[in-house]
DRENDO-1510 file (C-alpha; in Angstrom, 1 decimal, always signed):
<recs>
REC; n; res; u; v; w
REC; 1; UNK; -153.1; -62.6; -36.0 .
REC; 2; UNK; -151.0; -61.0; -33.3 .
REC; 3; UNK; -153.2; -60.4; -30.1 .
REC; 4; UNK; -154.1; -56.9; -29.1 .
REC; 5; UNK; -152.2; -57.3; -25.9 .
REC; 6; UNK; -148.9; -57.4; -27.9 .
REC; 7; UNK; -149.6; -54.1; -29.6 .
REC; 8; UNK; -150.6; -52.5; -26.3 .
REC; 9; UNK; -147.6; -53.8; -24.4 .
REC; 10; UNK; -145.1; -52.6; -27.1 .
REC; 11; UNK; -146.9; -49.4; -28.0 .
REC; 12; UNK; -147.3; -50.3; -31.7 .
REC; 13; UNK; -150.3; -50.2; -34.1 .
REC; 14; UNK; -151.1; -52.6; -36.9 .
REC; 15; UNK; -152.2; -50.6; -40.0 .
REC; 16; UNK; -152.4; -51.7; -43.6 .
REC; 17; UNK; -152.0; -55.5; -44.2 .
REC; 18; UNK; -151.4; -56.7; -47.8 .
REC; 19; UNK; -150.3; -60.2; -49.0 .
REC; 20; UNK; -146.7; -59.0; -49.2 .
REC; 21; UNK; -146.3; -56.2; -46.7 .
REC; 22; UNK; -147.6; -55.1; -43.2 .
REC; 23; UNK; -147.5; -51.5; -42.2 .
REC; 24; UNK; -146.9; -50.9; -38.4 .
REC; 25; UNK; -147.3; -47.6; -36.7 .
REC; 26; UNK; -144.5; -46.9; -34.2 .
REC; 27; UNK; -143.1; -44.2; -32.0 .
REC; 28; UNK; -139.7; -42.5; -32.4 .
REC; 29; UNK; -138.2; -44.7; -29.6 .
REC; 30; UNK; -139.8; -48.1; -30.6 .
REC; 31; UNK; -137.1; -50.8; -30.7 .
REC; 32; UNK; -136.5; -51.9; -34.3 .
REC; 33; UNK; -135.9; -55.5; -33.3 .
REC; 34; UNK; -139.6; -55.8; -32.7 .
REC; 35; UNK; -140.3; -55.1; -36.3 .
REC; 36; UNK; -137.8; -57.9; -37.2 .
REC; 37; UNK; -139.7; -60.3; -34.9 .
REC; 38; UNK; -143.0; -59.5; -36.7 .
REC; 39; UNK; -141.3; -60.0; -40.1 .
REC; 40; UNK; -140.0; -63.4; -39.2 .
REC; 41; UNK; -143.4; -64.5; -37.7 .
REC; 42; UNK; -145.4; -63.4; -40.7 .
REC; 43; UNK; -142.9; -64.0; -43.5 .
REC; 44; UNK; -143.6; -60.6; -45.1 .
REC; 45; UNK; -142.0; -57.2; -45.3 .
REC; 46; UNK; -142.8; -54.8; -42.4 .
REC; 47; UNK; -143.0; -51.1; -43.2 .
REC; 48; UNK; -142.7; -48.8; -40.1 .
REC; 49; UNK; -144.9; -45.7; -40.1 .
REC; 50; UNK; -143.9; -43.0; -37.6 .
REC; 51; UNK; -146.8; -41.7; -35.6 .
REC; 52; UNK; -147.3; -39.1; -32.9 .
REC; 53; UNK; -148.1; -40.2; -29.4 .
REC; 54; UNK; -151.7; -38.9; -29.8 .
REC; 55; UNK; -152.2; -40.8; -33.1 .
REC; 56; UNK; -150.9; -44.0; -31.6 .
REC; 57; UNK; -153.2; -43.7; -28.5 .
REC; 58; UNK; -156.2; -42.9; -30.7 .
REC; 59; UNK; -155.4; -45.9; -32.9 .
REC; 60; UNK; -155.0; -48.3; -29.9 .
REC; 61; UNK; -158.3; -47.1; -28.5 .
REC; 62; UNK; -160.1; -48.0; -31.7 .
REC; 63; UNK; -158.2; -51.3; -31.9 .
REC; 64; UNK; -159.5; -52.3; -28.5 .
REC; 65; UNK; -163.0; -51.2; -29.3 .
REC; 66; UNK; -163.1; -53.3; -32.4 .
REC; 67; UNK; -162.2; -56.4; -30.4 .
REC; 68; UNK; -165.2; -58.6; -29.4 .
REC; 69; UNK; -166.3; -58.0; -25.8 .
REC; 70; UNK; -169.5; -60.1; -25.5 .
REC; 71; UNK; -168.2; -63.5; -24.6 .
REC; 72; UNK; -169.4; -65.6; -21.6 .
REC; 73; UNK; -167.8; -64.5; -18.3 .
REC; 74; UNK; -165.5; -66.8; -16.3 .
REC; 75; UNK; -164.6; -64.7; -13.3 .
REC; 76; UNK; -164.1; -61.1; -12.2 .
REC; 77; UNK; -160.5; -60.1; -12.3 .
REC; 78; UNK; -158.5; -57.4; -10.4 .
REC; 79; UNK; -156.5; -55.4; -12.9 .
REC; 80; UNK; -156.3; -52.0; -11.3 .
REC; 81; UNK; -152.9; -50.6; -10.2 .
REC; 82; UNK; -153.6; -50.2; -6.4 .
REC; 83; UNK; -150.5; -48.0; -6.0 .
REC; 84; UNK; -151.8; -45.5; -8.5 .
REC; 85; UNK; -155.5; -46.2; -8.1 .
REC; 86; UNK; -155.7; -46.0; -11.9 .
REC; 87; UNK; -157.0; -48.4; -14.6 .
REC; 88; UNK; -155.0; -48.1; -17.8 .
REC; 89; UNK; -157.3; -49.0; -20.6 .
REC; 90; UNK; -154.7; -49.1; -23.4 .
REC; 91; UNK; -152.4; -51.5; -21.5 .
REC; 92; UNK; -155.1; -53.8; -20.3 .
REC; 93; UNK; -157.1; -55.7; -23.0 .
REC; 94; UNK; -156.8; -59.1; -21.5 .
REC; 95; UNK; -158.4; -60.9; -18.7 .
REC; 96; UNK; -162.0; -62.2; -18.4 .
REC; 97; UNK; -164.7; -61.1; -20.9 .
REC; 98; UNK; -166.4; -59.0; -18.2 .
REC; 99; UNK; -163.1; -57.1; -17.6 .
REC; 100; UNK; -162.7; -56.5; -21.3 .
REC; 101; UNK; -166.4; -55.4; -21.6 .
REC; 102; UNK; -166.0; -52.8; -18.8 .
REC; 103; UNK; -162.8; -51.5; -20.3 .
REC; 104; UNK; -164.5; -51.2; -23.7 .
REC; 105; UNK; -167.4; -49.3; -22.2 .
REC; 106; UNK; -165.0; -46.7; -20.8 .
REC; 107; UNK; -163.1; -46.5; -24.2 .
REC; 108; UNK; -166.3; -46.1; -26.2 .
REC; 109; UNK; -167.5; -43.4; -23.8 .
REC; 110; UNK; -164.2; -41.5; -24.1 .
REC; 111; UNK; -164.3; -41.8; -27.9 .
REC; 112; UNK; -167.8; -40.4; -28.1 .
REC; 113; UNK; -167.1; -37.6; -25.5 .
REC; 114; UNK; -169.9; -39.1; -23.3 .
REC; 115; UNK; -170.5; -37.5; -19.9 .
REC; 116; UNK; -172.3; -40.4; -18.3 .
REC; 117; UNK; -172.6; -44.2; -18.6 .
REC; 118; UNK; -175.9; -45.9; -17.6 .
REC; 119; UNK; -176.0; -49.6; -16.9 .
REC; 120; UNK; -179.7; -50.5; -16.4 .
REC; 121; UNK; -180.9; -54.1; -15.6 .
REC; 122; UNK; -184.3; -55.2; -16.8 .
REC; 123; UNK; -186.1; -58.6; -16.6 .
REC; 124; UNK; -184.4; -60.3; -19.6 .
REC; 125; UNK; -181.3; -58.2; -20.4 .
REC; 126; UNK; -179.3; -55.2; -19.3 .
REC; 127; UNK; -179.2; -52.0; -21.4 .
REC; 128; UNK; -176.1; -49.8; -21.6 .
REC; 129; UNK; -176.7; -46.2; -22.6 .
REC; 130; UNK; -174.3; -43.3; -23.0 .
REC; 131; UNK; -175.2; -39.6; -22.5 .
REC; 132; UNK; -173.6; -37.6; -25.3 .
REC; 133; UNK; -174.2; -33.9; -25.6 .
REC; 134; UNK; -176.9; -34.2; -23.0 .
REC; 135; UNK; -178.9; -36.9; -24.8 .
REC; 136; UNK; -178.9; -40.6; -23.9 .
REC; 137; UNK; -178.1; -43.1; -26.7 .
REC; 138; UNK; -178.5; -46.9; -26.2 .
REC; 139; UNK; -175.3; -48.6; -27.3 .
REC; 140; UNK; -175.7; -52.2; -26.5 .
REC; 141; UNK; -177.6; -54.9; -24.6 .
REC; 142; UNK; -175.9; -57.6; -22.6 .
REC; 143; UNK; -177.3; -60.8; -21.1 .
REC; 144; UNK; -178.8; -60.4; -17.7 .
REC; 145; UNK; -176.6; -63.1; -16.2 .
REC; 146; UNK; -173.6; -60.9; -16.9 .
REC; 147; UNK; -175.0; -57.9; -15.1 .
REC; 148; UNK; -173.9; -59.1; -11.6 .
REC; 149; UNK; -170.3; -59.5; -12.9 .
REC; 150; UNK; -170.2; -56.0; -14.4 .
REC; 151; UNK; -171.5; -54.7; -11.1 .
REC; 152; UNK; -168.9; -56.6; -9.2 .
REC; 153; UNK; -166.1; -55.5; -11.5 .
REC; 154; UNK; -167.0; -51.8; -11.0 .
REC; 155; UNK; -167.3; -52.3; -7.2 .
REC; 156; UNK; -163.8; -53.9; -7.1 .
REC; 157; UNK; -162.4; -50.9; -9.1 .
REC; 158; UNK; -164.2; -48.4; -6.8 .
REC; 159; UNK; -163.3; -50.3; -3.6 .
REC; 160; UNK; -167.0; -50.7; -2.6 .
REC; 161; UNK; -168.6; -53.5; -0.6 .
REC; 162; UNK; -169.0; -56.5; -3.0 .
REC; 163; UNK; -171.4; -58.3; -0.6 .
REC; 164; UNK; -173.8; -55.3; -0.3 .
REC; 165; UNK; -176.5; -55.2; -3.0 .
REC; 166; UNK; -179.5; -54.0; -1.0 .
REC; 167; UNK; -178.4; -50.4; -0.3 .
REC; 168; UNK; -177.2; -47.5; -2.5 .
REC; 169; UNK; -173.4; -47.1; -2.7 .
REC; 170; UNK; -171.2; -44.3; -4.1 .
REC; 171; UNK; -167.6; -44.7; -5.2 .
REC; 172; UNK; -164.9; -43.3; -7.3 .
REC; 173; UNK; -162.2; -44.5; -9.6 .
REC; 174; UNK; -159.8; -43.3; -12.3 .
REC; 175; UNK; -159.3; -44.7; -15.8 .
REC; 176; UNK; -156.5; -43.7; -18.2 .
REC; 177; UNK; -156.3; -44.0; -22.0 .
REC; 178; UNK; -152.9; -42.8; -23.1 .
REC; 179; UNK; -152.5; -39.2; -21.9 .
REC; 180; UNK; -156.2; -38.8; -21.0 .
REC; 181; UNK; -157.2; -39.4; -17.4 .
REC; 182; UNK; -160.9; -39.6; -16.4 .
REC; 183; UNK; -162.3; -39.3; -12.9 .
REC; 184; UNK; -165.3; -41.6; -12.6 .
REC; 185; UNK; -168.0; -41.1; -10.0 .
REC; 186; UNK; -170.0; -44.3; -9.6 .
REC; 187; UNK; -173.5; -44.4; -8.1 .
REC; 188; UNK; -175.2; -47.7; -7.4 .
REC; 189; UNK; -178.9; -48.1; -6.4 .
REC; 190; UNK; -180.8; -51.4; -6.0 .
REC; 191; UNK; -183.8; -51.9; -8.4 .
REC; 192; UNK; -186.3; -54.6; -9.0 .
REC; 193; UNK; -184.1; -56.5; -11.4 .
REC; 194; UNK; -180.6; -55.7; -9.9 .
REC; 195; UNK; -178.3; -52.9; -9.2 .
REC; 196; UNK; -178.5; -49.9; -11.5 .
REC; 197; UNK; -175.2; -48.2; -12.1 .
REC; 198; UNK; -174.6; -44.7; -13.3 .
REC; 199; UNK; -171.1; -43.3; -13.9 .
REC; 200; UNK; -170.3; -39.6; -14.3 .
REC; 201; UNK; -167.1; -39.0; -16.4 .
REC; 202; UNK; -164.9; -36.0; -15.7 .
REC; 203; UNK; -161.8; -35.3; -17.8 .
REC; 204; UNK; -159.0; -34.7; -15.2 .
REC; 205; UNK; -156.7; -32.7; -17.5 .
REC; 206; UNK; -159.4; -30.7; -19.3 .
REC; 207; UNK; -158.8; -27.0; -19.7 .
REC; 208; UNK; -161.3; -24.3; -18.7 .
REC; 209; UNK; -163.2; -22.9; -21.6 .
REC; 210; UNK; -163.4; -19.3; -22.5 .
REC; 211; UNK; -166.7; -17.3; -22.4 .
REC; 212; UNK; -166.6; -17.3; -26.2 .
REC; 213; UNK; -166.3; -21.1; -26.4 .
REC; 214; UNK; -169.3; -21.3; -24.0 .
REC; 215; UNK; -171.4; -19.4; -26.5 .
REC; 216; UNK; -171.8; -16.3; -24.5 .
REC; 217; UNK; -172.8; -13.3; -26.6 .
REC; 218; UNK; -170.7; -10.1; -26.5 .
REC; 219; UNK; -173.4; -8.1; -24.6 .
REC; 220; UNK; -173.6; -10.6; -21.8 .
REC; 221; UNK; -169.9; -11.1; -21.7 .
REC; 222; UNK; -169.4; -7.4; -21.0 .
REC; 223; UNK; -172.0; -7.4; -18.2 .
REC; 224; UNK; -170.2; -10.3; -16.6 .
REC; 225; UNK; -166.8; -8.6; -16.9 .
REC; 226; UNK; -168.2; -5.4; -15.4 .
REC; 227; UNK; -169.5; -7.5; -12.4 .
REC; 228; UNK; -166.1; -9.0; -11.9 .
REC; 229; UNK; -164.5; -5.6; -11.5 .
REC; 230; UNK; -166.1; -5.3; -8.1 .
REC; 231; UNK; -163.9; -6.0; -5.1 .
REC; 232; UNK; -166.7; -7.5; -3.1 .
REC; 233; UNK; -170.2; -8.9; -3.7 .
REC; 234; UNK; -172.0; -12.1; -4.7 .
REC; 235; UNK; -172.2; -13.3; -8.3 .
REC; 236; UNK; -174.4; -16.3; -9.0 .
REC; 237; UNK; -174.8; -18.8; -11.9 .
REC; 238; UNK; -178.1; -20.7; -11.9 .
REC; 239; UNK; -179.7; -23.6; -13.7 .
REC; 240; UNK; -180.7; -27.2; -13.4 .
REC; 241; UNK; -178.2; -30.1; -12.8 .
REC; 242; UNK; -176.0; -30.6; -15.9 .
REC; 243; UNK; -176.5; -27.1; -17.3 .
REC; 244; UNK; -172.8; -26.2; -17.3 .
REC; 245; UNK; -172.8; -23.8; -14.3 .
REC; 246; UNK; -169.5; -25.0; -12.9 .
REC; 247; UNK; -167.8; -24.7; -16.3 .
REC; 248; UNK; -169.0; -21.1; -16.5 .
REC; 249; UNK; -167.6; -20.4; -13.0 .
REC; 250; UNK; -164.2; -21.6; -14.1 .
REC; 251; UNK; -164.3; -19.3; -17.1 .
REC; 252; UNK; -165.0; -16.4; -14.8 .
REC; 253; UNK; -162.1; -17.5; -12.4 .
REC; 254; UNK; -159.8; -17.5; -15.4 .
REC; 255; UNK; -160.7; -13.8; -15.9 .
REC; 256; UNK; -160.0; -12.8; -12.3 .
REC; 257; UNK; -157.0; -14.8; -11.4 .
REC; 258; UNK; -153.6; -13.1; -11.4 .
REC; 259; UNK; -150.4; -13.0; -9.4 .
REC; 260; UNK; -151.9; -10.0; -7.4 .
REC; 261; UNK; -155.1; -11.9; -6.5 .
REC; 262; UNK; -155.6; -14.7; -4.0 .
REC; 263; UNK; -158.2; -17.0; -5.4 .
REC; 264; UNK; -159.6; -20.0; -3.4 .
REC; 265; UNK; -162.3; -22.5; -4.2 .
REC; 266; UNK; -164.4; -25.1; -2.4 .
REC; 267; UNK; -165.7; -27.7; -4.9 .
REC; 268; UNK; -167.3; -31.2; -5.1 .
REC; 269; UNK; -165.6; -32.5; -7.2 .
REC; 270; UNK; -162.7; -30.4; -8.5 .
REC; 271; UNK; -163.6; -30.6; -12.2 .
REC; 272; UNK; -160.7; -28.6; -13.6 .
REC; 273; UNK; -157.2; -28.0; -12.3 .
REC; 274; UNK; -156.3; -24.3; -12.5 .
REC; 275; UNK; -152.8; -22.9; -12.1 .
REC; 276; UNK; -152.7; -20.0; -9.7 .
REC; 277; UNK; -155.9; -21.0; -7.9 .
REC; 278; UNK; -156.1; -22.8; -4.5 .
REC; 279; UNK; -158.7; -25.6; -4.9 .
REC; 280; UNK; -160.2; -27.5; -2.0 .
REC; 281; UNK; -162.0; -30.8; -2.5 .
REC; 282; UNK; -165.1; -31.4; -0.3 .
REC; 283; UNK; -164.9; -34.6; +1.7 .
REC; 284; UNK; -168.0; -35.1; +3.8 .
REC; 285; UNK; -166.8; -38.4; +5.3 .
REC; 286; UNK; -164.2; -36.4; +7.3 .
REC; 287; UNK; -166.5; -33.4; +7.9 .
REC; 288; UNK; -165.1; -31.2; +5.2 .
REC; 289; UNK; -168.3; -29.7; +3.8 .
REC; 290; UNK; -168.9; -26.6; +1.7 .
REC; 291; UNK; -169.7; -24.7; +4.9 .
REC; 292; UNK; -166.7; -25.8; +6.9 .
REC; 293; UNK; -164.4; -25.4; +3.9 .
REC; 294; UNK; -165.7; -21.9; +3.2 .
REC; 295; UNK; -165.4; -20.9; +6.8 .
REC; 296; UNK; -161.7; -22.1; +6.8 .
REC; 297; UNK; -160.7; -20.3; +3.6 .
REC; 298; UNK; -162.0; -17.0; +4.8 .
REC; 299; UNK; -159.1; -17.1; +7.2 .
REC; 300; UNK; -156.7; -17.5; +4.3 .
REC; 301; UNK; -156.9; -13.8; +3.3 .
REC; 302; UNK; -158.7; -14.5; -0.1 .
REC; 303; UNK; -159.7; -11.8; -2.6 .
REC; 304; UNK; -161.9; -14.1; -4.7 .
REC; 305; UNK; -163.8; -17.1; -3.3 .
REC; 306; UNK; -165.6; -19.7; -5.5 .
REC; 307; UNK; -168.1; -22.0; -3.8 .
REC; 308; UNK; -169.1; -24.9; -6.0 .
REC; 309; UNK; -172.7; -24.9; -4.9 .
REC; 310; UNK; -174.9; -23.2; -2.3 .
REC; 311; UNK; -177.1; -26.0; -1.1 .
REC; 312; UNK; -177.8; -25.4; +2.6 .
REC; 313; UNK; -178.6; -22.6; +5.1 .
REC; 314; UNK; -175.2; -22.5; +6.6 .
REC; 315; UNK; -173.3; -22.2; +3.3 .
REC; 316; UNK; -175.7; -19.6; +2.0 .
REC; 317; UNK; -175.3; -17.3; +5.1 .
REC; 318; UNK; -171.5; -17.7; +5.2 .
REC; 319; UNK; -171.2; -16.9; +1.5 .
REC; 320; UNK; -173.4; -13.7; +1.8 .
REC; 321; UNK; -171.5; -12.5; +4.9 .
REC; 322; UNK; -168.2; -13.1; +3.0 .
REC; 323; UNK; -169.6; -11.0; +0.1 .
REC; 324; UNK; -170.3; -8.2; +2.5 .
REC; 325; UNK; -166.9; -8.2; +4.2 .
REC; 326; UNK; -164.6; -7.5; +1.3 .
REC; 327; UNK; -164.6; -10.7; -0.8 .
REC; 328; UNK; -165.8; -11.3; -4.3 .
REC; 329; UNK; -167.8; -14.6; -4.0 .
REC; 330; UNK; -168.8; -16.7; -7.1 .
REC; 331; UNK; -171.2; -19.6; -6.7 .
REC; 332; UNK; -174.0; -21.7; -8.3 .
REC; 333; UNK; -177.6; -22.3; -7.3 .
REC; 334; UNK; -180.3; -24.6; -8.6 .
REC; 335; UNK; -183.1; -22.5; -9.9 .
REC; 336; UNK; -185.1; -22.4; -13.1 .
REC; 337; UNK; -184.3; -18.8; -14.0 .
REC; 338; UNK; -182.3; -15.8; -12.8 .
REC; 339; UNK; -185.0; -13.9; -10.8 .
REC; 340; UNK; -185.7; -17.1; -8.8 .
REC; 341; UNK; -182.2; -17.0; -7.3 .
REC; 342; UNK; -183.1; -14.2; -4.9 .
REC; 343; UNK; -186.2; -16.0; -3.7 .
REC; 344; UNK; -184.2; -19.3; -3.3 .
REC; 345; UNK; -181.7; -17.6; -1.1 .
REC; 346; UNK; -184.5; -16.0; +1.0 .
REC; 347; UNK; -185.8; -19.6; +1.4 .
REC; 348; UNK; -182.4; -20.5; +2.8 .
REC; 349; UNK; -182.9; -18.0; +5.6 .
REC; 350; UNK; -180.6; -15.3; +4.2 .
REC; 351; UNK; -181.8; -11.9; +5.5 .
REC; 352; UNK; -183.3; -9.9; +2.7 .
REC; 353; UNK; -181.5; -6.7; +3.7 .
REC; 354; UNK; -178.2; -8.4; +3.5 .
REC; 355; UNK; -178.9; -10.1; +0.2 .
REC; 356; UNK; -180.0; -6.8; -1.4 .
REC; 357; UNK; -176.7; -5.2; -0.3 .
REC; 358; UNK; -174.3; -7.8; -1.7 .
REC; 359; UNK; -175.9; -9.4; -4.8 .
REC; 360; UNK; -174.2; -8.1; -8.0 .
REC; 361; UNK; -176.1; -10.1; -10.6 .
REC; 362; UNK; -177.4; -13.6; -11.6 .
REC; 363; UNK; -176.7; -15.5; -14.8 .
REC; 364; UNK; -179.1; -18.3; -15.7 .
REC; 365; UNK; -178.2; -20.8; -18.3 .
REC; 366; UNK; -179.1; -24.0; -20.2 .
REC; 367; UNK; -177.0; -26.1; -22.5 .
REC; 368; UNK; -178.1; -26.6; -26.2 .
REC; 369; UNK; -176.5; -28.9; -28.7 .
REC; 370; UNK; -174.3; -27.3; -31.3 .
REC; 371; UNK; -174.8; -28.2; -35.0 .
REC; 372; UNK; -172.0; -30.3; -36.5 .
REC; 373; UNK; -170.1; -27.9; -38.8 .
REC; 374; UNK; -169.3; -30.7; -41.3 .
REC; 375; UNK; -172.8; -31.7; -42.2 .
REC; 376; UNK; -175.4; -29.0; -41.2 .
REC; 377; UNK; -177.4; -27.6; -44.1 .
REC; 378; UNK; -179.1; -24.2; -44.7 .
REC; 379; UNK; -182.7; -24.0; -43.6 .
REC; 380; UNK; -185.4; -21.4; -43.7 .
REC; 381; UNK; -188.0; -21.8; -40.9 .
REC; 382; UNK; -191.6; -21.0; -41.5 .
REC; 383; UNK; -193.7; -18.8; -39.3 .
REC; 384; UNK; -195.3; -21.9; -37.8 .
REC; 385; UNK; -191.8; -23.2; -36.8 .
REC; 386; UNK; -190.8; -19.9; -35.2 .
REC; 387; UNK; -194.0; -20.2; -33.2 .
REC; 388; UNK; -192.4; -23.2; -31.4 .
REC; 389; UNK; -190.2; -20.6; -29.6 .
REC; 390; UNK; -193.2; -18.4; -29.0 .
REC; 391; UNK; -192.1; -15.9; -31.7 .
REC; 392; UNK; -194.1; -14.5; -34.6 .
REC; 393; UNK; -190.9; -14.1; -36.8 .
REC; 394; UNK; -187.2; -14.3; -36.7 .
REC; 395; UNK; -185.7; -11.8; -34.1 .
REC; 396; UNK; -182.9; -10.8; -36.4 .
REC; 397; UNK; -181.4; -11.5; -39.8 .
REC; 398; UNK; -181.4; -15.3; -39.9 .
REC; 399; UNK; -178.8; -17.8; -41.3 .
REC; 400; UNK; -180.6; -20.8; -39.9 .
REC; 401; UNK; -179.3; -24.4; -40.4 .
REC; 402; UNK; -180.5; -27.8; -39.6 .
REC; 403; UNK; -178.8; -31.1; -38.7 .
REC; 404; UNK; -178.0; -33.9; -41.2 .
REC; 405; UNK; -175.6; -36.4; -39.8 .
REC; 406; UNK; -172.1; -37.7; -40.7 .
REC; 407; UNK; -169.2; -39.7; -39.3 .
REC; 408; UNK; -167.7; -36.7; -37.4 .
REC; 409; UNK; -170.9; -36.3; -35.3 .
REC; 410; UNK; -171.7; -40.1; -35.2 .
REC; 411; UNK; -174.8; -39.4; -37.4 .
REC; 412; UNK; -176.5; -37.2; -34.7 .
REC; 413; UNK; -176.1; -33.9; -36.6 .
REC; 414; UNK; -174.7; -32.3; -33.5 .
REC; 415; UNK; -171.2; -32.0; -32.0 .
REC; 416; UNK; -170.6; -30.3; -28.6 .
REC; 417; UNK; -172.8; -27.9; -26.7 .
REC; 418; UNK; -173.0; -24.2; -25.8 .
REC; 419; UNK; -175.0; -22.1; -23.4 .
REC; 420; UNK; -178.1; -20.0; -23.7 .
REC; 421; UNK; -178.2; -17.3; -21.0 .
REC; 422; UNK; -180.2; -14.6; -19.3 .
REC; 423; UNK; -178.6; -11.9; -17.1 .
REC; 424; UNK; -180.4; -10.3; -14.1 .
REC; 425; UNK; -178.7; -7.0; -13.3 .
REC; 426; UNK; -179.2; -5.9; -9.7 .
REC; 427; UNK; -180.1; -2.3; -10.2 .
REC; 428; UNK; -181.2; +0.0; -7.3 .
REC; 429; UNK; -184.9; -0.8; -8.0 .
REC; 430; UNK; -184.3; -4.5; -8.1 .
REC; 431; UNK; -182.2; -4.3; -4.9 .
REC; 432; UNK; -185.1; -2.5; -3.3 .
REC; 433; UNK; -187.6; -5.2; -4.4 .
REC; 434; UNK; -185.2; -7.9; -3.0 .
REC; 435; UNK; -185.1; -6.1; +0.4 .
REC; 436; UNK; -188.9; -6.1; +0.3 .
REC; 437; UNK; -188.8; -9.9; -0.3 .
REC; 438; UNK; -190.6; -9.5; -3.7 .
REC; 439; UNK; -191.4; -12.7; -5.6 .
REC; 440; UNK; -189.6; -13.9; -8.8 .
REC; 441; UNK; -192.4; -12.6; -11.0 .
REC; 442; UNK; -192.1; -9.0; -9.8 .
REC; 443; UNK; -188.3; -9.2; -10.1 .
REC; 444; UNK; -188.6; -10.4; -13.7 .
REC; 445; UNK; -191.1; -7.6; -14.6 .
REC; 446; UNK; -188.7; -5.0; -13.3 .
REC; 447; UNK; -185.6; -6.7; -14.9 .
REC; 448; UNK; -187.4; -6.7; -18.3 .
REC; 449; UNK; -187.9; -2.9; -17.9 .
REC; 450; UNK; -184.1; -2.4; -17.7 .
REC; 451; UNK; -183.4; -4.7; -20.7 .
REC; 452; UNK; -183.0; -8.2; -19.4 .
REC; 453; UNK; -183.5; -10.7; -22.2 .
REC; 454; UNK; -184.9; -14.2; -21.6 .
REC; 455; UNK; -183.4; -17.6; -22.1 .
REC; 456; UNK; -185.9; -18.1; -25.0 .
REC; 457; UNK; -184.8; -14.9; -26.7 .
REC; 458; UNK; -181.1; -15.8; -26.4 .
REC; 459; UNK; -181.9; -19.3; -27.9 .
REC; 460; UNK; -183.7; -17.7; -30.8 .
REC; 461; UNK; -180.7; -15.4; -31.6 .
REC; 462; UNK; -178.4; -18.4; -31.7 .
REC; 463; UNK; -180.7; -20.2; -34.0 .
REC; 464; UNK; -180.5; -17.1; -36.3 .
REC; 465; UNK; -176.7; -17.2; -36.1 .
REC; 466; UNK; -176.7; -20.9; -37.3 .
REC; 467; UNK; -175.3; -22.3; -34.0 .
REC; 468; UNK; -178.1; -24.7; -33.4 .
REC; 469; UNK; -181.4; -25.9; -34.9 .
REC; 470; UNK; -184.8; -24.4; -34.2 .
REC; 471; UNK; -186.1; -27.8; -32.9 .
REC; 472; UNK; -183.1; -28.2; -30.6 .
REC; 473; UNK; -183.7; -24.7; -29.2 .
REC; 474; UNK; -187.4; -25.5; -28.7 .
REC; 475; UNK; -186.4; -28.7; -26.9 .
REC; 476; UNK; -184.3; -26.7; -24.4 .
REC; 477; UNK; -187.1; -24.0; -24.2 .
REC; 478; UNK; -189.6; -26.7; -23.1 .
REC; 479; UNK; -187.5; -27.4; -20.0 .
REC; 480; UNK; -187.8; -23.8; -18.8 .
</recs>
């Protein structure tokens, strides 16, 4: 019956509780007199169990999540450490019910590896949904009277205007759970029934993934590595929002960085911290945009430049000119496929003759959910099911699997995501077509002649490898 706050404060974890003995998880440096205090209070033996720091933090997370968080609200508290600008979720379980509810939302999202939290007010109640592996899941509903208090709590943490509820607002905060620190980007927009809140979660200490972990097949990996051997030129990653473009860029940066190479980036936000890379955070409030940041770093004698996103005319033209003057430039662009990247840059007023001279290649990608390795089962698709991908039969020897659901994947059948890709090589003929301002259809026809595979074909190959299900690949294909 000891409150959660006690276990959090003293970095201990209640474990097995029998009529005669209580097991308590501790760290190596936990004071033993605390165990004696617990023994005297409960009148039973206390058995210490040595845990690692990670085991203790994971246990405390689950302990807090199991605590009830749906009581009536009394007031909105202020429990953020202003000096650090960091909300520590494992040290703060007390306070008003709304404070505990918000903390629990962050803990649950971290436990499920969610990328976004949606808090959506409706006429009679507020829905809370988490985006896990690209799919939204409703997790709870809270009374509509508590919505304003949740909104106020998040505004306090993000240092936004509490009195403003008629205009959109954007803010940032950080939350910590043990050794994990999450950057949270908060977006608030007014709706008919109240303010709608969406939070994007970015793991601050996350490590860049390798091309293999991203699901890139050997053939495309080799084409990418060949492009990175150039000392100058423009390499683009394209796809819709949330398709993993920036993660792929970091994987490429990891391949090119070295003590002999000066690598600089301009990003919004900086999603991964990389040793040996100079990273600049865009801050439009003070005039530090992609264009101004890119213009400045070109005076820093860079060998490789990474631009988080080309989104305007000025950035596009500076990036192309940098690629023509001795720099290898990596960037992302929002297009549906690889051939559309060239036409998009032409729309951004990049001269066709310059683009044709500097473009090395374009990688288009989407994210597909990966089957949970603990519960997926063998499956043999019929010809009708292959037709969902526009195919008459399996493109290669198939070891297809389908999802089932277990505790490890929270009964979804999927755990994690990987990419499906298409690579547009800029050959002499394709370069000539770009100089002539050919449309995306003509570029695709020419690229197919030199062996470019489509996103759909890459998805089908990965179904055959047993990485994802045929239905999941078809879902991604329908967005193309």
